Each structure stands twice: as structure tokens, then as C-alpha cells.
N, C-alpha and C positions, 0 to 999 in steps of 0.2 A: 536703582530705586529700592530703597529699604522697605521691608514689610512693616506695615503699621499695626501695632497692637493697642487695644483699648486700655489695657491695664498692665503696662510692662513691669511696674514695681511689684504688683501682686504676682504676676507670672514668675518673676525671678525668685520671690520669696517662697512660693509654693514648691517650685522645683528644688530649691536649696533644701527645704525641709524634707522633701521626699528623698533626696539624695542622702541626707543624714539618717533617715529611717533605714534605707537599704544598707548604708555603711555600718550602722549599728547592728543590723541583722547579720552581716558577714562577720563582725567581731564575735557575736554571740553564737555563731554556728560552730561551736567547739564541742558541744555535748550538753546533755540535759542535766538539770540539777538532780542530785540524788534523791530517791524516793524511799520512804520507809516501807518495809515489806508488810504485807497483810498476813498475819499469822493464821495458821490453819484452824486454830480453835474458834475462829469467828465464823466459820463456814456452817451453814445449816445442816443438821444431821441427815436430811433427806438427800442432799447432794453428796455427802460423804458415802452414804449407802449406795448411791447410784454408780460411783466409780469403783466400788468394791463389792460387786454382787456375790452372794453366797455367804457373806459374813453374818454371824449370829449376834456378835457383840463388838462394841467399839470402846476403847479406853479414851480417857481424856488426853488431849494433846500434851506431850512433854518431849524432853530430849533436846539435843543440839546436833543437827537442825530439828525443829519441832515436827513431830509426826504423830498421827493417830494410828495406834495399832489395832488391827482388826483380828478377831478370833472366830473360829467356827468349831462346832462340836463334832469330834471324830466318831467313827463307828463304835468305839469302846466307851463312848460317853464322856470322854475327856476333851478339854479345850485344847486346840492347837492354834499356833499363829497362822493366820490366813494372809496377812500382808500389811502394808503400810500405806497410809494416805497422807499426802503432803501438798503444799502449794509451791509452785516453782519460784514465786517471789520470795519465799523464805530461804532460798539457797542462792545468794548472789554469786557472780554478777548476773543480773537479769538480762535477757535477750530483748533487744528493742526492735520493734517492727517499723512500719513506715512512719507512724506518727507518735510512737511511744512504746512503753513496755507492754508486754503481753503476759498475762497471768493465767495459769491453768491449774486446776485441781487434778491430781494424779493418784491413781491407785496402783500399787505394785505388789505382786506376789513375791514370796521369799526366794523364788528361783530366778528373779529378774524379769519376769513376764509382766507386761502392763495389763491390768484388769479393766481399766477405764480411764477416760480423760474428759474433763469438762472445762471449756474456756470460761473463766469466771470474770475476767475484766480485761478490756483492751480499749485503747483510744485510737481510732482509725478514722481519718478525715473522710475516707471514701464510703463510710457506713451510710451517710445520708444519701449517697448516689446508688450504692449497690445493695444496701440492706445489711443485715447482720450476717455477713458471709462466713465468718469463722464458725458460726453455729448452724450452718446449713446442714440439714439432715444427711447423715452419711459421712460428713467430713471428720468430725471428732471421733466417730466410732471406728475409723480405720486404725487408730492407735491401739485399740484393745487387741491383745494377743501378740503384739510386737515385743521383741526381747530387747533389753537395753544394750545388748551388744550389736544391734543393727546400726547401720550408719545414719538412719533417719535423713536420707538425702532426698531433697525435693526433686520430683519427676523421676526418682529412682525407686526407692521402696516407700516413698510418701507421695500420694497423689496430691497435686497442687490445685490451686484455683487460679484461673486465668486472670491476669491484670493485677494481682495482689501478691506476687511471689515473694516480696520482701517480708511481708507479715507472716506468710505461711512458713517460710524458711526460719524466721525467728521463733515461731511457736514450736516447730519441730526440734530445733536445737535446744530450746529451753526445756522441753520435756525430757529429751535425751540426757542433757548434762545434769539436770536436777536429779533424775532417777539414778544416775551413776554415783552422784555424790551421796545420796541416801544409802545406796548399796554399800558404798565404802564405809560410811559412818557407822552403820549398824551391823557390820560384819556379815553381809550377805555373800561376801567372797572370802576365800581363804587368805589369811595374812601371809603374804609372800615376802615381807620385808625383814623376816628374821632368819636365823640360820646362816648357812654359807652358800645358798643357791645363787648362781651367777648366770645372767642371761645378757644378751646384747640389747641395750636400751634403744638403740637406733631402730626406727620402724615401729616402736610401740606408741600407743596413744598416751595422752597425759594421764588418763585414768589408770592405765597399767603402770605407768612410771611411779605413781603414788602407791600402788599396790606393792611394787617391787622395792620401794624404799629409795629409789633414785631421786624422787622428789618427796620431801617431807613438808607438810603444811600444818599450821596451827592458827587458831583464832585469837584475836585480841579484841576484847569487848570494852566499850565505855558505857557504863550503866545508864540506861535511859536515852542513849544517843544512837547506838548501832555498833557494828563490828567491822573488822577488816580481817581478811584471810591473808596470811603471809606464807608463801611457798619458798623453800630453799632447795637448791640443787648444786652439787659440786660438779664443775665442768672438768671432766677428766682429761679430755683431749680436744683437738680442733674439730674432729668429726662430730663429737657429741655437742660441742658448742654451736656448730652450724645447724645441727638438727634442732637444738633448742630455739635458736634465734633467727635462723636463716643466714645465708652467707653475707649479704650486705650489712646487716645489723651486727653480726658477729665481728666482722672486720672493723666496724666503727668502734665496737667495744674494745677490741685489742688496741686500737689507736688511743682510746681514752686511757687504757691501762699504761700504755707506753709513755704517754705524757706525764703520768704520775710516777714514773720510775719502774714500772712493771711490777709483777707479783708472781710468786711461785704457785699460788693457788687462786683460782677464780671461782666465786660462788655466785650463782644466779639467784636473784630474789624476784618474786612475782607477787603482786598485790591485787586482790579483788575485794569486793564488798562496798558498803556504802560510806565507810569512814576511812578514806585513804590516808588521812592525816595521822592515823594511829601508827603509821610507819614513820619512824624517825631515823636520821642518820646517826644520832648519838645513842649510846647505851649498848652497843654490840660488842661481844667478846666470844672467844672460843676456849673451852676448857678441855684439856687432854692430859691424862695421866697425872692429875693433880696440879698441872701448870695452867695458868690463865693467860691468854694472849688477847690484849685489847685491840679492837679494830678502829683505827683512826677514822673519825667521821669524814675526813677528806677522801678516804678510800672507799666510801660507800657512794657509788657513782650511779646517778639516775640515767637511764636510757630512754625515758619517756614512754610513749605508747608502743606496744608491740606491733611490728609490721611484718613479721614473717616467722617461720619456724613453728614448732609444735606449741609454743607458749601463746601464739596468737589465738585469740578467742577464749583463752582461759584466764586472762588477767587484764586488769585495766592499766596498770603501770608496772614497769620492769626496770631492773638495774643490776649492777654487779657490786660485789664486795671483793676487794683486793686484799688477800691474806698472805702474810709473809711465810717464809720457810720454816718457822718454828713449829708450825702445825704439820704433822706427818700424815698425809692422806692414806697411808697404808695401815693406819690404826684408827679405830673408832674415836669420835670426839663429840662434844656437846656444844651446840649454839646456845648462848645466853643473851637474852634481850631484856634489859632493865628499863622499864617504863615509869620509874619513880612511883607516882601515886597509883598507877594502874598495875603495879606488881612486876614480878620478875617471871619471865617465860623461858623455859628451857626445851630444847629439842635434841634428842639423841640422833646422831647421824653416822651411818656406815657407808663409806664410799664404795664404788664398784671395785676399786683397787684393793681396799681392805677386805672385801668379800673374797677376792681371788686369793689373797694371802691366807685368809682363814681356811679356804677350801684346800689350798696346797698343804698347809700345816696339818689339817685334819687327815688328808690323804697320806701324808708322810708318817704321821703318828700311827695310822692303821697299817702301815707297812705295804701299802699298795704301790706307791711310787716314791722315789727319792724327792726330797725338797728341791724345788727349782727356783730360779730367779723370778721375782714378781713380774707379772705381765698385765698390761691392760687388755681391754677387749679387742684391740686391733692386733695383738700379738707383738707389740713393740716392747722391748725391754725397758722397764721403768725402775730398775734397781737404783739408778741415780736419781737425785732430786728432780722434781718436775721443773721444766724450763720455764723461765719467765715469759709472759705473753709476747713481749716485744722481740724475743728471740726464738719463738716457737716455730719449728720447721713443719711444713705440711705433712700430715699423716700420709704415709705411702699407701695405706689401704683405704684412705678416705675417698669417697666418690666426689664427682664434681658438683653435684646438687646438694642443697641443704637438707632435702628430705628424700633419701634414696628409696628405691623400690624395696619393699620388705623381702621379696624373694632374693634380690641381689645381696641384701644384708645378710640373709641366712647363709647364702653361699660363701660370703667372705668371713663369716664368724669363725672363731677358733674351734667351735664344736664341729663345724663342717670340715675345717682343715684337719682336725685330728679327733675323729669321733670316738676314739678309744681312750682319750685322756679323761680320767674321772675327775680331774680338778675343774673341768668345765661342765656345769650342770646342763641338763636338757633344756631347750627353749620352753617358755611358759606354756605354749599350747600343746606341748608333748609331755609335760610333767604330769605324773599321776595326781589326781585330785586338784588340779590347778583351777583357779577362778575363771571369771569371764575373760574372753579374748577379744579385746577391742583394738582393732587396727583400722582407723578411720582416716582415709586419705585426705578428706576435705579439711581436717584439722591442722594440716602441716603448715599452711601459710594463708595469709589473707587472699593472695592471688589464687591459690589452689582451691580455697573454699568458694570463692566467687565463680571460678570456672566449673567447679563440680556441680554448682546449682544453676548453671546457665542453660537456658533454653536456646539452642543454636538456631532454631527456626525463627525465634524472635530477633536474634542478632541479624540473621539474613534479611528479615523484613526491614529492620531499622537501616541497615546498610543500603538496601534497595531504595528506600524512600529518600535517604540523604543524598545518594548519588544522583537520582532523578532531579531533586530540587536544586542541587548544585549545578548540574548541567543546564537546567532551564534558566537559572539565574545568570550564568555567564554567557550562554548563547543568545539570549534575548529572542528566542523563537517563540512566537505567540502560541501556536498550537501545542508546542511541547510543554509550555507552562501549564496549559489547561490539563494536559495529560498528567503532569506531575501533581497538580492539585487534586485530580480525581483519585490518584493512587494514595495520596496523603489522607484524603477524606475516608477512603475505604479501609486502608490498612491501619493507620495510626488512630483512626476514629473508631470505626465499627468492629473491625476484626481484632486488633491487638490492644487497643486502648492505651498505647504507649506514648501518648502526647504529654507535653510538659504542662504543668499547672502551677499556680501560685502556691498550692499545697506543698510543692516540693521545696519552697522556701521555708514555710513553717515547719515542714518535716525536718529540714536541716537544722533549724533552731532547736527543736524539741529533742531530736535524736542524735544530731551530730553529723559529720561528713560521711559516716558509715552508711547512711541511707542511700547515698549515691554509689559508694564503692561496692555495695553488696548486690547490685543489679547491673550487669554489664551493659545491656541495651540502654538503660537509663543513663548510665555513665557516659556512653557514647553520645547520646543525644544532648545531655547537659554540656559536655565538653564542646561539641560542635556549635551549639547555640551561643555559648559564652564567647568562643573565639570569633565566630562570624559577626556577632554583634559588636564586639570591640573593634573589629577591623572595618566592616562594611555597614554596620547598622542592623536594623531589625529584619534580617533575612528570614529568621524563623517565622515571624508574623506573616511575611509575604508568601512563603512556600511550604512551611512545615507545620503550621497550626491547622488542625482539621476544622475547628470552628471558624477560623478565618476563611478557609477554603469553602465551607458551606455558605458563608455570607457572599463570597465572590460568585458562586453559582446562582444564588438568589438574584444578585445584581445583574447577572448576565441574561437571565431569562424573564425578569420582570420588565414590562413595558415602561418606557421612559415617562409616560404620562403619569405613572404612579409616584414618581419621585419628587420630593419636596425638600430640598436642603434647608438647613437652618439658616437664618440671617447671619451674616458674617460676625456681627458683634456678639451674638449669642454663642456661636461656635467657638469664638476666641476664649470665652469664659468656660464653656462646657467641657473643653478638653482636659481641664484640671480635675474634673470629677473622678477620673480613674486614679489619680494620685491619692485622692482621699480614700478611695476603695482599698488601695494598697496599704495605706496607713491603718485602716480599720482591721485589715486581716493580719498585718505583720506586728503592729505595736503590742497587742495583747500577748502574742507569742513571746515577744522580747521581754515582757514583764512577767512571764512565767505562767500565764493562763493557758489551760489546755482546752478552752472552749474554741471550737473552730467555726468561723463565720464565713469561710471562703465560698462555700457552696451557694450562698445567697448572692454572691457577686460574680461567680464563675459557672456558667451553665454547661461546661464541657462534660462533666461526669453525668449530669442529668440527661443529656442527649445521647451520649455514646455508651453509657452504662445502663440506660433506660431505667432511670430512677423510679421507685414506687411512690415517691412523694408528689402529691398533687400541687402543693405550694411551689416546689422547685420547678415543676413543669409550667406553671403559670409564669414564673419569672423568666424561664428560658423562652417560652412562647412570646413573651413581650419583647425580648431582645430580638428575636427573629422577625417578628412583625415590624419592629422599628427599622430593621435592616432592609425591608421591602421599600420603605419610603426614603431612608437615608443610607446610602451605600456604606457598608462596614460600620454601622451605628455602634455596635458593641466595641469594636476596636478603637473607635474614636473617643468614646466617652465613658466606658465602664470597665475595661479590661485591666485588672490589677497586675497581671503578668506582663501585659504590654507596657504598663507604666514602669515596671522594674526594668524591662529591656530598654525602654526609652531613656532611662537614666544612664544605663551603660553606654548607649549610643552617643552620648555627649562627647566622648573621647574618640569616636571613630574617625580615622584619618581618610578613608577611601569613600568620599562622598560623591554624589551625583554631580557631574560637571554641567555648567550652564554656558550658553553661547550668547552673542550679542542680540540675536533675534528674540531671545527670551524676554528682553526688556519690553517688547511690544506685542507679544503673542499671548493669547489666553487659552489655547487649545489644551495644553497640559493641565492648567489650573482647573479647567472644567472637567477633565477626565480623571483627575486624581481621586482615588476611592476613599482617601482619608482626609481630604481637604488640606493637605500639607503644603500646597504650592500657592504662592502669592506673587504672580508675575515672575520676575527672575529669581526670587528668593524661595528656598525650601526650608520649612520648619523641620529640620532633620529628625528630631526625636519623634515627630508624628509620622515620619515616612516609614512605610513597611517594605521598601525596596521591591515593589511589585513589577518593575520594569515598564510600566505603562508610559511614563514620560520619556524614558530612554528609547523605547521603541518608536515613539512619535518623532524623536530627533533623528533616529536612524532612517526612518521611512520618509523623512522630510515632509511632515504634515503641517498644514497651516503656513505661517510666516516662514518656517524653516525651508520651504521649497524655493524661496527667493534668496538671491544673494543680497548682501547688505548694500551693494552698490545700486541695486534697483530700489531698495527700500528707503535709503536716506533722502533722495529728492522728494519723495512723498511726505516724509516726516517734516521737511522744510515747509511744504505747502500746508500741512496740518498746523504747524506752529504759527505760521503767518495767518492762516484762517482763524485760528483760535484768538489771536491777538486782535484781528479785525472785528470778530464777533463781539469781543468785549467792548470795542469802541462803538458798537451799534451797527456796523456794516455787515452786509450779507456776502459770503464768499461762495459762489457757485462751484459745485464739483467737490466740495470738502467731504461730503458723505460718501460720494463715489470713490474718492481716493482711499477712504478708510476701508470700504468694502473690498477694493482690489487687493489691499494688503492681506 
């Protein structure tokens, strides 16, 4: 017996349209559109003074990147530089929080100490539920007095805010990275990229590598449009290549080079900024000793998004330049980038190999030691030309990991092996007058950054909730399901606030997939939900949604007399309202709007974050009151996240089985909390896999307690009775037969 729908054409059209919306959302979840920075000269003077206390005078904003210089009057009556004030958004790439970029005004003293921080702009969908949490008294103030050499690690040296760790981590990294770039641009650190000083680059932060000259970066600007930063680094050996890119990506890079015939020199390029298209494959060449070597555009190979190594988090796009053996890495050379109408850009570059040669020649000229064969920083003889990538042998001194422990690196370095060799200079942190020492472990790879900022107690909570829900789903034990729902309501709802929300869809559209990758508990929950929905249907809705659990508890304790289900014809139309809510939330995000409307359709944050908004509490209270009358009212008719999961469940292969008795029994249909059952048919997108009907079948409730051999004779009597009734005759016992079944 097929389920009858009042408007099947409308139903099909609505669901098809909703599926299109979700599919479009998945296409667009690649990253947000570039945003123009807000220059610091637009900031009110009172705010500038607030982040730089003690200053007597401020200059107008100037420079690249733009900063406001602050001055104070010294004891002798003369003005001295007191520090710099800048916006993090003026130093791309911006760090993105849960729902978008986070901009902060920062004051920094000349010694690298932060004088003050003010969050000036951020777009966070949870603000309606939690209030202006990044400006909570005491939170921004914790950054004053921190040094830019600190790791700025969430739950380490930075106190976080529960339930919004993604945005707090983004703010912390944005402050740290912008401050370091200002320090480098305005000479707050000693320039270590000149002379013959040689240190082991492995184990150093990206900031240090730029100080050392291992990485050289320049800006390309398109007037009135924006700029792109291009960083270049010669990959001296496999060990350094793995440190830059991480082992998997470095191996893929070598395979790309091999397919193009190999190259004797590999150069990493890393691009950041708002105008990535200012990097082109054409126009590159290298000049050395008066000779120019053109780089074939086919040998400028894109590697896409960084996924590991020290470059991850420092660039938006990366790739390799394959340079032939006419360029000698043991001597300095110049990169030339001809951008036609935007001019010619040149970058002087001295490889680590060239620095060693210069150091050895200088030592030999001074009569300290005889000239020796050139060596790279692993101690391997490099007098012969650099091997092509496709024939590169593993470095015997290279560690197995792409980002080795700095202590192990120091122990393996030439300086440690031969501390009396003057050709090898002291490490940066031991050199007299050296600049800031930044060794930040969370910068080494995306995985390591995520793990460094992970709250393992939250991971434990998430794994506990998932394991209980999974066990309850498969065992079909009624009391265990209620225990699982209680844990879900308490932990994912009121304690951790780690529930899924439709805002995670809009966050992915605005910010990109990184919104999930930067929070391990969230990534675990999203992965579990997507996989279980694709295989079994809406398991999340039945076991892991705290608001769904709250409605189930209301239904359990409210007397049956209070319940008044909607007429079937109304229900059949009303279930599509949630797809409209999904479209209202998602479509504006797809069109580029930053206006968030989800909180008016989704009361999760209102209830579990205890929103200060009276309007949102009225909306949430209305949904809960309706759930007293109609079980799971919100899940049936209003939940946009449920609508998105319903669309995914269309392809679920493991659906609830039905038996022949279901053709005649109404028990499951009456007990279904979402009205998804119509006789033998289940409207599977509306099913939340709550186990209710499956438990009825296991316990043989209603018609299920009879064998079909006992039921069929009664069905024959019913059919005969119905036929006689239509002819005007009365069939005694027909009602009794129905009751017995």
C-alpha cells in the first residue's frame, strides 16, 4: 500500500530545489571571496591611543604595511619612538574565524612587546546567542604585555573562551602573525640575511626564515585593486623540502618535477594577499654573473593549497619553479619577475649553499682554516652539481618527520658535530645581538596546528557522546537510548555546546573547509554525522542533537491529553517549511551576503548558550511550547539542519525494514515522533532513526505479535464484510475481528 500525498508534484519540486541549494553550497564551500583591508588611518584617534598607552603624539598612517607611529617625550625632553599601531587586516593573509575574518587594532612597542589589542570588526554567527564575546572584559586585555615571540597558543599562553575556540584561535594567530610582519618590515629585528652567517633553517619559524634570508618575499601591487605577496625559497635538499612542505606534499612535488624531466634546482614559491592573480607563470627569469636564464612557464608548477610543513598557514597558494643547472646555487643570483604593465620586480637571493661557500672562503682568506669542499647544512659533499629531483637520494641525516624536533636538529647540525669549525656560525639564538627567536611548533603543519590548539577534554566528551549514541542505535535498548539522550543533552548542549548547527554550513561557505579542519571535536562530529546520514539516515537527529533530545524528554513527560497532532493533509504540506528555512539561511550566504538569519530559525544557541536576546527566547519558547502539543514539532516543520540532513538521507541504503504485518498495523504510525510512517511506508527523509518502530517490531507489539497465518483468515472476513456492507447487508462480528487483530 503506497503512501498517499496530497501534492506529490509540489513535494518533488520542493525537495529538488532544496537539493540544488545544498549542492550549490557544497560547490561554494571552497573559500570566501577576498575582502579589501580596512586601513589603519580610518580608526578613531581614541582607539589608537587606547592600544598605545603612554604615547604623547601619533603620526599619520604611512608605510607599507601602513602603521601609525607613536612617540613619547623622554626625560631629556626629546621625542623617542614609543611604538607602532596597525590593523591586522592590513597585513594579509587575514585569519578567518568561525564565520569570517577577524580584525584587530594592535599596538606594539619597539622591543616586540604588545601594548594593547582591540577587536575592531568580526562577523560571528554566535554573537546573537552569546553576545559580543571577543570584547568580553578581560579577554582582549590578556594580549597586552605579550611578546611577539610567544606562540599565542590557545589554552596554552592564550586563555580561550569555551564554545568559540575557532574564532579565538584565529584572533590570536592574526595578532601574532601581523605583529611579526610589522617587526620585520620596520627593522625591529636585526637583519640577519646579509654577511656569511649560516644556521640550520630546519626547526626555524617562517618569520625567522625570512630574517635569515632563506625565504625572500616581495609585494606586487595593482593600483586601486590590492596586492599579493610572493615568497621565494631555494630548496637545498630533501630535508629542507620536507620541512617546507611536509613529506606527502614534497613527494608529490618531486613526482611533478620528474614528469617534467626533473630539474637541478627547485625553488618554492608561496603566495598570500588579496590579489592572487598577480602571480603568473610567465615572466620569470634568473640572472647570475651577467647571464640570464629564462624559466619556462611550463616549469612553474602549482601545488595548490598548502597542506603541511612550515609554509602551511603562511600562504594561500604554493608551487615550484624548476630551474636547470645553468644556475649555480653556490653563488648569489637575482630573481626577475616581469609583469609588463605592472613593472619589473627583482629579488636578490643567496642560498644557504652560497653562504657556506662565502663563509669558507672568508675563513680561508683570514688564514684560519684551509678552503674545504662546499657542504650543505647536512654535512653532505655538494661539490658536484645538485642532483635532479627524480634521482635525489634520501638525505642520510634527514629525520623521518617533515618537521623534526628543534633539539634533535641542533644535535644533528654541523655546528654540533664540529663546534670548533669557524665556517659554521653559531645558531641564531646563540649569536650576539640576534633578533627575536621564534620557534613555534604549531606552524609546522595543518595537523600539528590543529592538535596544538585542541582541547583533549572536548575530544573525550565528543567521543563519549558518539560512542553512547552509536551503541544505543545498534542495540535498540530503550533505557540505554534515554541514557544516551540525557548525556547528549547535558554534554553537547549545556556543558560543551559542541552541537552541529546550520551555521556550520554557512560558516563553511563564508570561510571554507578550514572552519572544520581547525577544530578537531567539530571535525569528528561533522565526519560522523555525514557518514552515518549517508549510510543509515538521520542518526544525528535521533541520538546526537541536544535540541531533539530536549523535545523527546518533553514528549516523554507531557500527558497524552495535551497532544493534538496536525491533520494529515496539513502535516503533509507543513514538512516542507523546513526546506524553506534552509533556503532562507543558505541562499544569502551563497550570494555573498554576510547577514546571518539562522538564529531566527534555529534555537540551539538561544537555549544552550543562554542568549541575552528576548526576541530569540520568544522564538525558542514558541518552538518548545509547540513540542508539548506536537511531538518533535521543531524537527518536523522548522529545522533547517534537519532539512539538509534529510536531503543527504535520500541516498541512504540501510533503511528500516518492513514486514507483511505492517500493511495492517497502525501502532508504529501512531508512535512515530515525526509522523514519518504511513502504514507500511516510511517517508525516510522525515525519519530520525529513533528506534521506536524497530523496537515495536522486536518486541512484537500490536499485529506483530500474531503470525500472518492467524491474520489472513480475519482479513478475508474483513474483505467479505466490507463488500457485504457496501451492498447494504450487515455482517456481525466484523468489528470484533478488527479489534482482535
